[in-house]
N, C-alpha and C positions, 0 to 999 in steps of 0.2 A: 745254126749260125748265130753268133752273139749279136745282140742289139747294140747299135752304135749310138753313143751319147755325146753330144757337143757340151762342154763345160766352158762357160764364158767368164774368164778372169782367173788368175792364179794367186789370189790372196788367201786369207784364212779359210773361207768357204770353198773356194775353188780346189785347194789342195785336198781337203777332206772329202770333197765330192769325187775327185779322181780315185781316191783311195776306196771309198765306198763302192764306186762302180766296179772296180777290180775285185772287191770282196764278193760282189753279187754275180760275177761271171759276165759283166758287161764290157763293152769295148769303148773306153772314153778317149776323146780328143779335146784337149784344152787349148783355147785361144786367149793369148795374153798380149795386149797391145804394146806393153813395154818390154824391156830387155831382161826383166828379172821377176822373181816371184815376190810375194809380200804385200802387194796392194797398198792399202793405207799405211802399213808399217814400214814401207820403204822410203826413208827420208831422202828428199832431193833438196838441193840448194835453192832451187827455184820452182815455184808451182808450175805444173804442166796442165794444159787443157785436157779435160776429159778424164782426169784421174784425181783421186783424194790426195790431200796434201797435209802434212803435219809440220809442226815446229820442231827445232832441233832437240829441245829439252823434254819432249813428251814422255811421261811415264804413264803406264796403263793404270786404270782405276779398279781393276779386278785382279785379285791375287792369283798367283800361278796355279794353285790347286783348283781354283774354280774356273779358270779359263783354259786349261789344257785340253787337248784332244782326249776323248774318253778312254782310249786304249794306249796312250802314250804319254806318261807323266813327264812334266818338265824336270830337268836335272835338279837334284836336291841342292846343289850349291848355287843355283841361280837365286837372285833376290825375290822376295814375295811380290813386290810391285816392280815390274821390269821396265827399264828404259827401252825405247823402241828399237834400239840396235840389238838388244838381248831377244826381244820377241822375234825379230827377223832371223836371228841365229837359231832359235828354236825351230822356226819354219824350215830352215835349211836342213837341220838335223832330221826333222820328220820326213821331208821330201827325200833325203838320201836314204833313210832307213827303209822306206817302203818303195824306193825306186820309182818315184813319180815323175822326175824331170823329163824322162823320155816320151811322156805322153803330152808335153806342153809345146805349143808352137808360139815361140816369142816373136815380138814385133809384128803381130798379126791382128789386124783390126776386123771386127765383125761388122760388115756393112748392112746386112739385112737378114731377117729370119722370117720365112713365110710358110704357111701350110702348102703342101703339094696338092695338086688338083685331085688326087685320089686320097686325100687325108682321111675322109670318113671311113675308108676301108683299111688304110694302112697305118694311119696315125703318124705319118712321116713329115719331115720338115726339109725345106730347102734353105741352106745356110750359105750366104755369100761372104767370103772373107777376102781381105787384101793384104798382101805382103810384098814389099819391094816394088810397089806400084802396079802389081798384077792381081787381078781378081780371079777367084776360084769359087765355083759352086759345088757343094757337097750335100749328100742326103744323109739325114740323121733320123733315128727313131725317137729320140727324146732330146730335150734341151734343159740344161741346168744354168740358170742365170745367176752368176756369182760376182756381179760387178759392184756390189755394195751400194749404200745409200748416202754416202758423204761426198759425192763427186761434185755436185753443183752448189755453189754458195748461194745462200738467200740474203740478199742485200736490199731491204725494203726502203729505198731512198725516199719514196713518196711520204713516208711517215715522218720525215725531218724537213719541214718547211725551211727554206733558206739555204739548204745544203749546196745549191748550185752556185752561191756566192761565197761559200766558205773558202778562205784562203789557205787553210792548212791541208794536210793530207788525210784522206780516209780510205779505208779498205776493209775487206772481210778478213776474219781471223785465219782463213786458209792461206792467205798471202803472207802471214807473219812467220818469220823464221828465227830471229834471234833479237835480243834487246840492244845490242851495241849501237845500231844506227839511230837509236832514240835518245842518245845521251843529251841530257839537259833540256829535254822537251816536256811540255805540259800535255798530258794525254787523258782522254776519257775512253774507257772501255765499256761498251754497251752490252749488257747481258751478263748474268751471274751463273751461267752454266759452268761445266768443267773447264772449258777453254778459256772463258772469260776470267775465272778465278786464277787459273795457272798463269795466264799472260799478265794479268794486273800484278801479281806478286813478283814475277820476273822482271817486268818494266820498272817496278818501284826501286830496283837496285841501281838503275842507270838514269832514269828520267828525272826531271826537276820535281814533278809532282804527277801523281796518277789518281784519277777519279774512277770508281767503279759504279756504274749506273744499273739499278735494278728497278723494274716497274712494280713488282709486288713483294720483293723480299724473297728469302729462301731459307730452308733448313740446311745447315751446313754440316756435312759429315766428314770426319777425318778418316783417312785410309787405315790408320793404326788405332785400334781400340783399347780397351782395358788390358793391362799387363803387357802391352806391346803386341798383342795378337792382331793379325789382319781382320778388319771389321767384318768382311763377308764371311769369314770362316766361323765367326761367333754368331752372326745374325742371320745367316741363311741356313736354317735348320728345320727339319720336319717337326721338331718339338715346338719351336717358337711359331711355326706356321699353324700348328694345331691350336696353340694358345690364342693366336690372333683370331681363329675362327670360333673359339670357345668362349673367350671373354668378351664383354661388351666393347664395341668400337670406341666408345668415348674413354674407357679405361686404357685401352691399348694406345690411343693417341696421347693421353696424359702421361703414361709411362715413358713413351718414346720421346716426347717433348721435354720431359723433365730430364732425361738422360742427356739430350743434346744440349740443353741449357746449363748443365753442370760444367761443360767445357768452357763455354762462354755464353752469357745471357744475351740472346739474340736481340731482345728489345733494346738493350744498352748500346748496341751497335747499329741500330736502325735496320735490322735485317728480319725481324720477326714478321712472318707472312700472315695474311688473313686466313689462309687455308690450314687445315689440320695436316699433321705430318703424313698420316697413312693415305690420305686422299690427295696428296700433292703430285703435280705433274713434274717429274724429276728428269725424264729422259726423252730422247727423240722417239724411241719405241719403248712404251712402258707396259709391263705386265708384272704380276706377282710371280716371281721366279719359280718357286716350288710347285705352285698350282699349274702354271703354264707348262712346265716340264713334264709334270704328271699327266696332264691332258694329252700331250704329244706322245708320251710313253705308253699310255693306254691304247692309242690308236695303232702304235707300232707293235705293242705286245712286249714292252721292256720294263714296265713299271715294277719295282721290287715289291714283294708281298711281305709287308712288315710283320703281320700276324704270324705268317708261316716262319719267318726268320727268328722270331723270338722263341718259337717252339723247337727249331732245329739248330740254330746257330746264334746263341744269345750274345756272344762277343761281337759278332758282326752286326747283329740287330741293334745293339746299343749305339754303335758308330753310325749306322745308317739313320737311326731316329734322332738321337741326341747330337750327333756330329754334323759337320757341314754337309749340305747336299751337293757333293762333288759329282762331276760327270761320270765317274767310275760306277755309281750306283745304277746307271742305266745299261751297264755291261754285265750285270750279274745274271741275267736271265733273258730268254727270248732270242730273237734274231740279232746276230752280231755279238752273241755272248763271248766274253773275253775271259780266259782262264786266270789272268792276272788281276781281275777286278777286285776280288776279295782282299788279296794282299795289298793292293794299292790303297784301298780304303783304310785298312788297319795301320798302314804306315804314312798316311797323308800328313799327320801332325809332325812326324819325324822330318819329312821333307820341308815342311813349312818353317820349322824351327832351325834346321841345319844352318842357313846363312847367319843366324843371330848367335849361335853358340860357338864362339870363337875360342873359348877355353872351358875346361870341365869344372863344374861346380858341384860339390857334394850336397845332395838333398837329404832332408830329414825324412826317412822312410815312413815315419808315423804320421806325417802331415798330408792330409787329403787336399787336393786342389778344388774339390767340390763340396760345399757346406752340406751337412745333413739335411737342413730344411729344404734346400734346393733339390736334393735327391728325392725327398718325399713328394714335393710339388711336382717333380717330373713324373713320378710314378702315377700320381693322380691324373695328371693331363694325359699321360700315355694311355691309361685305361679308358678315359673319357673319349679320346681320339679313336681308339680301337672300337669303341661301342658306337659312336655316332657317325663315324666316317668310314668304317669298314676297311681300314688298312689291312 
């Protein structure tokens, strides 16, 4: 008899969890408190208690080739950095393709999850859900919590003495939806994270004046890098990761900060932070992507063997090592192996460039896009990485 799994939430993690359960011969049941899939990426005109909330103009900061499900590339005509409506559309395509909707109970709230009295023998759980005012208890063999971590706002009012006598309006960014209602107002946005930067720029088009407050400054990255390529496709590679571990950290920091200051000098804008770029706290959950993914991949048994690939499939190996570390790499081998992974990797730049190539341009066939010196440096770093890290 198949093990029963409760999946809580039908957002990005919930959908893929349903699909993975089905792949493993398990019996998933997903409980979604709202009337639709998408979680964070389902825009609502007004924020709702107990669920994440986004503003109308939100565009994701991860390009489509880096954020897609590992066995389901995003359509090639989609933009690299997608508006929230496009992300939700992709989720709908994914759910329809794998027939996931029939496993989701919408408008169903999970009230409690408790170990059963015989948990030490069975490992089972009692899950109490509520729908249409009626509660129901169900036994499950496992629980997958996919409710996300952007649900509850953090509003540290105690850090702002006098806020109780402030005559204006104040609120968390989760309650922001569009700039029109702030026409002609003077506004201060506190915090220079992704939301703070986005909202400040958007408000500047309608407000009388906008101030962006940052405690320590920050290193600012643009989504679009050199030559118009998505920055994460250029920067998230095994080659650069090997360089980071091979070269002195002071040199890596100097190179990264020099690059960022070429776009605009952070000191001139009062943004240069005291911390170095590589050690900065840039995200809610921060890890070094390639190292973290490989750590998980080793545990699961899906980490690509670079050394073996260079001996057996040089064309693929070059893309895996020098190209972006896209999710498809973790479908090349081991549990969950996908026969389309190799082709997806070899065509990932075609999909990335498809939205930008609106007309055909004749290229000089003798012109190489990679300088000879960079190729030589890549070979040196490759051999060093293979020797020291046992790829």
